[in-house]
BAGU-708263 format. One record per residue (C-alpha): x, y, z; residue in three letters. Coordinates in steps of 0.001 Angstrom, whole numbers, plus 500000, padded with zeros to 6 digits. Example, Ala and Ser with C-alpha at 12.3 -4.5 7.8 and 13.67 -1.06 7.14 Angstrom:
% residues 2
512300495500507800ala 513670498940507140ser 
END
This chain:
% residues 284
355836765689371424met 356727767180367980glu 356645771155367854thr 356836773936366170val 358048777520367141thr 357694780495365679leu 359155784290366072leu 358048787111364571leu 357912790604364836asn 355668793698362905cys 354908797072363713lys 352450797406367003asp 348756796897366415ala 345706795406367781lys 344692791989367140gly 347902789889366550ile 347985788004369528val 344221786784368777leu 345082786055365357ser 348030784230366047val 346616782287369085thr 343491781596367212glu 345526780032364240phe 346983777835366696val 343840776383368213tyr 341611776787365005lys 344238773894363615asn 344455771678366542gly 347648772621367863gly 348083773306371815asn 350275776241373024val 353080775290375030leu 355524778788375410glu 354313782266374454ile 355844785531375220asp 355499788976373802gln 357440792616374000his 356910795894372509ile 359234798140371859asp 357229801505372519asn 360076803853371445gln 360111801694367658glu 356860800733367897asp 357196797289367099val 355910794049368561phe 357315790708369053phe 356322787536369663met 357561783682370513arg 355328780750370080val 355940777117370865lys 353002774808370268trp 352645771132369556ser 351884770077366228ile 350850766197367235asn 346991766555366124asp 347679769975364238phe 345074769551360923leu 347787771608358417ile 350307769115357019ala 353821770205358448lys 355294771255354743asp 352271773753354552lys 352251775443357980ile 354649778045356878asp 352058778744353815glu 349074778697355469cys 350339780995358132phe 351914783583355559gln 348037783449353992thr 346008783572357042leu 348028785707359495val 351077787209358199ala 350209788919355321asp 347239791170357746lys 350173792798359851phe 352820792351357502glu 355079790409359896met 358687789086359460asn 358217785683360683trp 360436782452360898gln 359017778903361759ile 361173776188362974tyr 360220772457363868his 361513770269366850ser 362356767349364240asp 364983769558362737tyr 368450769213364456val 370621771938363856pro 374517771559362786asn 376741774181364610met 380294774487363802ala 382543775324366347ile 385924777684365954phe 388917777632368193val 392603778873368336thr 394697777424371282lys 392462778382374305leu 390417774911375493asn 387748775581378151his 385102776883376018cys 385406774052373832leu 385581771269376830tyr 382512773076378295asp 380645773376374784ile 381293769415374226leu 380916768183377690gly 377508769617377445arg 376938768465373924trp 377972764942374707gln 375320764638377975ser 372658765379375815gly 372134768784377335glu 371354770590373955trp 369672769149370477glu 372493770011368104val 374957768019365716asn 378378769199366066ile 379792767906362168pro 383229769414362584met 385821771903364909ile 387775774543362754ile 391036775468363782ser 394014777938362481asn 396558775548364885his 396799772382366153leu 396403772577369898his 393307771426370313leu 393144768654367727lys 393727766241370824pro 390487767272372168ile 388341766972369107ala 389614763412368666asp 388852762879371970gln 385176763220371009phe 385800761695367363asn 384428765209365428ile 386446765848362611pro 389370768468362757phe 390341770487359787tyr 393764772700360657his 393432775922358564leu 396529778202359245pro 395466782196358424val 397557784932357875thr 397592788406356423lys 398526786466352897glu 396192783709353022asn 393039784844354439lys 391088785119351702val 391776781313350586glu 391419780239354347ala 388139782209354537glu 387081780326351037ala 387733776770352253glu 385926777455355805gln 383071778600353815leu 383285775473351395ala 383674773161354756leu 380890774654356306leu 378567774199352632lys 379529770569352514lys 378320769993356089tyr 375674771811355732lys 376198774290358770val 373273776182360345asp 375238778668363062phe 378830778841363659val 380270779576367387val 383792781356368015leu 384906779355371258ala 387506782159371442arg 388780782148367954tyr 391268784256367761met 390845785607364511gln 388598788567362620ile 386736787227360255leu 385878789386357211ser 382471791123355891ser 382153788626353181asp 382400785412355532phe 379969787129357931ile 377436787921355363ser 376930783992354768his 376038783677358553tyr 374400786992359435asp 373330786430362989asn 373922782895362949arg 377590783267364482ala 378380783745367828ile 381141784829369784asn 382246785075373488ile 384926787685375108his 385293789525377739his 383642792566378873ser 386552795015379267phe 386794795504375733leu 387255798570374874pro 388123799895377937ala 391183797304378505phe 392291796443374669pro 395159794436373691gly 396611790864374341ala 396967790928378376lys 393340792653379398pro 393383791078382658tyr 397021792359383279his 395647796060382548ser 392719795499384416ala 394599794075387309his 396753797225387241lys 393354799443388139arg 392275797783390293gly 388916796883388602val 386213795649391324lys 384060793896388685ile 385137791643385172ile 382695789847383141gly 381909788080379669ala 379905788831376929thr 378430786651374333ser 377151788349370916his 376578787601367145tyr 379073788919365112ile 379034791557362635thr 381750793623360519glu 381997796096363520his 384613794422365894leu 383222793355368862asp 380046795320368263ala 377353792644367428gly 373820792370369183pro 374573790769372359ile 372795787929373492ile 374041787095377249glu 376492788881379966gln 377237787680383167glu 379792789739386132ile 381563788505388909ala 382845790675391494arg 386849790808392713val 388828792509395064asn 392420794011395890his 393103790878397003asn 392713789204393659asn 396048788035391739thr 396025788016387906ile 395858784514387595gln 392616784712389902asp 390981787412387270leu 391877784992384351met 390046781570386174arg 386952783866387224lys 386958784855383700gly 387213781856381767lys 384406780590384221asp 382146783641383042leu 383290782884379596glu 381815779014379538lys 378788779903381131leu 378001783189379130val 378798781118376038leu 376860778335376746ser 373315780395378014arg 373955782262374723ala 374370778733372421ile 371447777182374483tyr 369099780780373526asn 369858780583369942his 368988777074369962leu 365816777203371639gln 364680779670369100arg 364831782336371952lys 366543785196370173val 365100787793367659met 367717790508366415val 365920794039365128tyr 368513797057365022asn 371157795367366085asn 370124794647369397lys 368457791412370363thr 365268790540372671ile 365909787358374504val 362967785726375485phe 362476783577379049asp 
END
C-alpha cells in the first residue's frame, strides 16, 4: 500500500480538521492514522495525517501543489508531505563506544526500519570492523582543534554525495559546529545520559555514584548550536540504589541509551515528530 503522511501546524482555527480530511476523502484517499494537538498557550494547532493514495484522484507529483492551494493557503499552514515509497538515507557518526551502533545496525538488518545506511563516519578507527561486518562504507575523519573546519567540510561533502536525509550521532564524542548544524536543522539526532548538566565531565557515572543517585536516564534530541539543549524526542529512566556499583550504572545506562535512541530514530522515520520553538510534539 502506498501512503503519504502530512505534518502541519498553524494558528488554531475552526474547520482545520474538516478541511484536511475533506481533501483526503473527496480525492479518493483513505485515512489510516490521524492525530492532533492544540498548544493553548501558543494558540497553535498541530496535526499528523497518514492516508492511502492507491486510488487517489490527484497525481502523486501534484498532491503538494493541490494541498497548498486548496487547504494550506486558507489557514496559512506550515506543512510537509512525505511519501512512503521514498526510503530515507541515514548516516551514522560514531567514536569508540559500540553499543548504540550495534543496536541500530541490528534493527536495520532485521528490517525493523525502512531506511538506508550508506555510510558510517568516525573520528577513530575502533569501530571499522563493525562497519565491515555489515558491509557499510566506513570513513575515518580525525577531528582536532586545528583541522575541525576541514574535517567538517569533508563530512558535509560525503553527506551530500550520499544524499543523506538525516544524521544519527551514536555516541559521537565531538561537538558539531553551528555551520554543520545549519545543514541538518532538526535532522541530526543525538543521545546522551541524563546526568547533564548535573554530572558533567568525562565520568558522569562515577560522579552520580558518589552522590547516591536513585535514578539514571538517557535523552535523545535534535542537535542545536547550544550543547545538549535541542528539542527532546525521547527519554527514559531506570531506578538504581545503594547496592549498584559504578559498573551497574554504566551497564544500565548503555541499555537506556540504546532504547531511547532507537525510539527517537523510529519516531523520526515514521514522521511522528514536529518541532516548534525548540520543543517537540511526538504523536503516538
